[in-house]
N, C-alpha and C positions, 0 to 999 in steps of 0.2 A: 504494501500500498504506499507505505512512504517513496520508492520507486515512482510510482503513478504521479504520488503529487510533484515530485522533481519535475517530471516528464510537463506535466499540467503549468507548472511557476515558468521552466524553459521556454514553453510553447508562447508563452505570454512576453518574457521579454523578446522575442524573434518578433511578435506580432508587430512589439511598440516600435521597434528599432528600424523594421523594415518598410515598418509602411504608416503614412498621416491617417493615423485615426484618433480623434477626439475622445472618444471614450473604449475601453474596452468591455467588453459584455459576460463573457464565458468563454471558457474552454472545457471540452469534453473530450475523455476517453471513455471508447466504448469499446468490447469485445462481446461478439454476438455470433452464439453459434445455433443453426436452423437444422433439424431433422426432418424428413419430409417420407414416408411412406405413403402411396398411391397403390391402389390395386382396383384393374378392371376386369375382374371375374375369371382372367388367366395366369395373367400373373402380376408380383408388384413390385413397382419401381420405388430404388431408394436412391432419395437428393440430400444431398450436406451441404451444406453451408457457413462459411467462416468469412468473418468482416471485423476488420478490429485497427480501431487509427484515434489517432487527435484531431480534432474543428477546433478553429477561435473563430470567434464572432465579436466585431466590433462596428462601429458608426464612422463614415470618412468624415466628417468634419462638421456636418450639425444635426440639428432633428426635422430634418425630412423623410416622406415615404423613400423607401427602395434606395436610400445613402447605407445599407448594410454593407459591409466588408465582411468577408467568410473564407476560409481556407482550410486545409485540411492534407493531413500525410498519412501514409498507412506503413511507414516505415516509422516503429516503435523502437526509435533510438535516439540520441544524441544528433545524432548527425542527420536523420528524419528530420528532427524537430528544426535545426537548423537551416534547412532548406525546405521547409512550410513555404507552400505554394499559398497565393491570397489571389481569391478572382473574384470582382467583386460584383460580378454576375453568372449565373450559368457555371457553376459548379459541373464536374464530371457526374455522371449515372452515378448511382451507388455502384459499389464495387464487391459484386457479392463472387464469392471463388469456389465453385462446383467442382469439387475433389473426391478422389476416389478413396474410399475408405475404407477400413479392414473392420468386419462384422464386432471383435475384441473392443477396439476402438471405439463404436458405438455407444457399445454395452458402457465401456468404462466412462464415456463424457455422459452420456446422458439418464443412465442408471436405470435400463428398462430391460427386459428379456424380449430381445432383437426378434428371436423366431417365433415365439409366440405370438406375438403382435403383427406377423406376416399372416400368418392363418390363420388370425381372426379377423382380417383385413380381407382377407382372400376368400373366407368363409362367407362374408357379410355382403359381400357385391355378387357372388354367385348366387344367392338366393335373391336378391333383389331380381337378380338377373331371369332366373328362372322362375320367377313366381305369377308371368303373366306373359303371353305373347305379346300383352301391347306394350310392355315394357320390353325398349330393344336393346337399352344398357346399364348396368348397375357397378358402380362404384363406394370405395370406401374411402377414406383420407384418416390418415393420425400426421399430427404437426406438433415437433416442439421446440418453443424458443427459449434459451435461454444468456441473458447479457450481463454480464457486470457493466457498471456504468461509474465515472469518477464527476464529478463536477465542481470547479475552483468559479467564483465569479467574481466579481468584482470589489466585496468589500471583503477576500481574501476566506470566502467560506468553502470548503470541502466538504459534497456529501457523497456516500461512498451507497451505491444502489447494488448490492452486492446478490448476483443469482436470481435476478428477478426471470421468474419462468410463467412459460401461456402452452397451455397443454389446449389441443384440438382432436376431437374426432364427430370424423359424420361422415354423409355418405348424400348423394343424390342418384336419379334415376333419368332415364330421356325416351320419352314415350316415341310412340309410332309418329305423333302429331308434333314430332320433335320440340315437344313440353319438357322444361326441366322440373323436377321435385327435390328438394332437399332438406337435407334436419342433421343438426348436430349439438355437442355441447361442447364446453369451455371450463377447465380449469384452470386457475391463476393464482393457489397458493405457493408463497415460495419453499416452503418446505413439508406441505402435506403430500400425502400420497394420492396420485390423483387415476391410479388403477383401477377406482370405483368407477371410472367411464365406463371400460370396458364390459362390464354388469349391465350398463341400457344399450350395448349394444344392438339386442332384441326388439327394446323399445324404437330406437332411432327405423330401424328395418320395418320394422311393423308402420309408424308414422309416411314414412316413405311411400311405400307400396300400396297402401288403402288409398291415399290423396290420388297417387299417381291412377289407382283402375278409376276411381271417382269421377276423373276427366275421359272417360269412355264416355260417358254419358250427356257429356256437358252439351248445351245446348244455346242456340244464338239470340240474346237479349235484344228488345229491341232499343237504338239509342234516342234516352228522350229524360227528365230532368226524374230522380227518385231521391227518397231520404234515402242515402247510403251509413251506415254499422260499420267503422275499421275495427278490427281485432289488434289486439295489441302490436300483433307484428305490424301490421300497415300503420297504425296511429305512430309509431314511434320514428317511422321515417318521414312521416310529413312532417312533423315538429323538426327532424333534422334539418329537411332541408331546407325549410320555410323560414325557420325561426332560427337554427343555429348559424344557418352558413351566411344568413344575411345579417348575422350580429358583429361577425365574426371584423375586428375594427380595421385591418387592412383591407378589406374590399370598401368598406367607408371611405377609406382615406384614397382608393384608387378612382372609387368612380364619382365621388359626392354625392352618393346615392341614398337618404335615410330613406326607406322603402316606407318605415313606420315611424318617420318622425323623429323626431329629438327625444333626450329620457324626461318623462314625465307626461308625455301623451299616453291618451287612451287608445289602446291599436286592438283591443279583445273584449271580449265577454268579461262581465269580475270571476265567471268562475275560472278564469283561466293562469295558472300562475307555472311558467317555467323556470327549471332550475339549469347549471351545468355544474358538476360536484366530483374532481377528480379522487376529492378525500373519501368516497364511500369503498370500504373494502373489498377486497378481491372482484373488480369490475374489469373488463377488459379496458378500459379508457382509465384505469387510476393510476394516480403518481404520486409520489411523496413531495417530490419536486421538480420543479419544471425543468426546460432543456435552456433556459437563461440561468438556472442558477438561483430559483427564488422559491419559497414554500407555496404549498397549493391552496387552495381555499374555494368554497362555495359562492358560486357566483349566482344571483337571483336576476334574471332576467326579461320577467315578465313577472309581476306581480299583482292579482287579482286584475287581470288583464290591461296595467299600465306598463310601459317599458321605462326598466330601472338600471339597466347596465348593459353594456356592450363586450367580448371576451377581446383579454388586451395580453400582449405578450410586452415584454418593457420597453422594446422599441416604441410601439405605437402608444403605449403609457404617456410616453415624455411628450409624442408629437399633439397627444389630443390634451394633456396636460390632467388626467386623472390617473387615480392609484392604479397599478398595476393586477391584472386578474390572476395571476399565474398559469395563466393559458398559452404561454410560448412553450411549443413543440414542435420536434424535428424528427424527422422519419432515421434521419444515425445522425453519425459526426461529420457527413459529406456536408451536410445543409445548416442554415444557420436558421432559429424558428422561426415560426408565423403566428398569430393568433390562432389557435384551434380549439373545436371543443374536447372534451374529455367523456363525464358521464352526463349527457342531456337529457333530461327528460321533462313533460309534461306530469303535474300534480295531480294526486286523484280527486277526483269529484264524489257524490255522493249518490250515483245513479247504481246498482244492479246491472248485471249485463242482458240479464234476462230480461228486465223488465223493461227496457231499450229497445230490446226485439219484440216483445209482447204489443205495443205500440203500434207497431208497422202493421197496417194492412199491405203494401206493394213497398218493400223496398232489393234493394241489394247490400249484400254483407261483404266483405272481402278479407280476407284470412291476410295477406301478404302481399306487399308489391318488389316484386324481382328487380324491376327497371324502375329508379326513382332520381331524380335531376331537376335543380334548382338553377333556372338562368337569371345572375344575380345581376347581369345588365339590364335586362330586361323587366326581372321582378316578375316571371312567371314560373311555373312549374309544372312538370310531365310527372304521374306517376301509373306505370302501367303493371295492372292485377294479377297474380297468376294463379291464385285459385279464388274463385267467385260463387256467390250462390246467390239464389233469388231468397227473397225474404215474404211470404206469402200468408196471410192472416195470421201472423205475429209467432213466426215460426221459419225456422232456415229451413228450407228447402229443394228447391235442384239445383245442381251444379250447372252455370256457365260458362262460355267459352271467356279467352280473356278480352277484356276490356282497357281504356285507362281514362283516367281525369287529366286535366287540364284546367290550368285559371291563372288567375295572378294573384302574389303571395300576401295583400294587401288585403284582399277579400275574404281570403277562404278562411282564417282564424275566425269572421264574423259569423261562417256557416255552422261552426260548433254550439249545437244547441245540447248536449247534455254530454258529460263525462264519467266514468266508471268510475266503481271503488274498487279494481283491479289490476292495479298498475304491476305490467310485467317490462323487466329488462331482454334485450330482444336479440343481442346483438349475434349473438353465434360465430364471434370470432371474424367480428368486421373490422374492415382497413378503409378508412374516409380517406379517400383521392381528393387531392385539390391542386391546379394550377397555381405555382409562383411565379416569382421573378428567378429564382435559382432553380429552377424545374419541376418536376410533378412528383408530390410527396406523397406518399401513403403512411398513416398512425394506424394503432390501434384506438378503438370506441367506441362506444354502450352507449345505446340510448332505449329512452324507456318510456312508458305510456298505459294507459286505460283501455278500456272501448269507449270509443266516441261516437258519436251521430254529426253525419252534417246534414242538413238540411237541401231540398231541393238544388242536387249537384246533376250537371249533366253526363250522362256516359257515354263514350264514344268506343266504337268497336276497330279491333283490331286490324280488322283485314279491310274496312270501309275507305 
């Protein structure tokens, strides 16, 4: 650890000597090892990645947006640090090494029973594929990520985030209509035993197969306006796209567009409160310190329908003149931080899920959105649904072929007329993508929401 601290301090000295930066923000050392096992019902492919290095971030000359300078090195030595390569914009893409690794090394690094896991994945993918002729392909996947990270911030504080472990187990099917149905589980405890995930294999398989076969009898809906009930897996993505991304401070600075007005504006019904909280234990977007080396904290984005705060990293907080929120996040040491979400969620309401549905005579029930996108420049969103059902006389009824809903971010929050009491986090191991001035970055996030009701929403048919 002492050697790593010395390297971080030397990287800062190099940074100060070589570049005209008005302020140093953070130096990060990271060592990430990732193992992916993927079975297609015939064989299992093993992929191992190892990426380690040091990245340093600072401000070029003044507090203006995009004046960030960042550099990194993959040479973890005094010589490598002395040759630290700085580039104001667009550093190289993340360098991950696909290495041929021996099975005994896999066991020693990740502490897993490699052969047993391969057999579990192979058997699971075969069961999905052989369950019905309607299912053309079955896959099962295991992934484990282990990251050791040291942070040195501008206040000379060193934080050691050792052996941060993320484990994902899941699978998916592809049907004759080229529809993808997936399910999975995530384990995030640094030291806990994640073998319990494999005891859930049958549960995951059953979910994938049953939901796939429902699509055989799916009928085409009529394109018109309906009351739409979003299950938690669907409502989480709605909040993530239209609230979370819109309130990331770099977007506001780059576009000068405030779709929801300034802080203090009423932008939603009283029942709506949205939070971002990286301090929740063992969620996929949790962390103790952000990539600016600042302590994480819970941020209130919307409270009782009123816009309260934005998501800020250290740099954007200085530009806007507000306290940073601990949301400076980077994919790896290759990149500087940007304001990003962590665990973003819509708070619970008073409705029971069954009561929301029972009050609808004719409507639509959406289980999840496999395709979700917000166009922040236009202030619009697109949500393509993967599992849809009709609601008839207060009950979920027939399966419906894929649809999509689209509209303006400003208006959709006002369409929420009921919020359930069944708050659920639904990430399943998701990586949130964002295009920045330093390239595309993908970071782990989690999102939660209860069941919600949207009033009078037009559905569009995928093939129209």
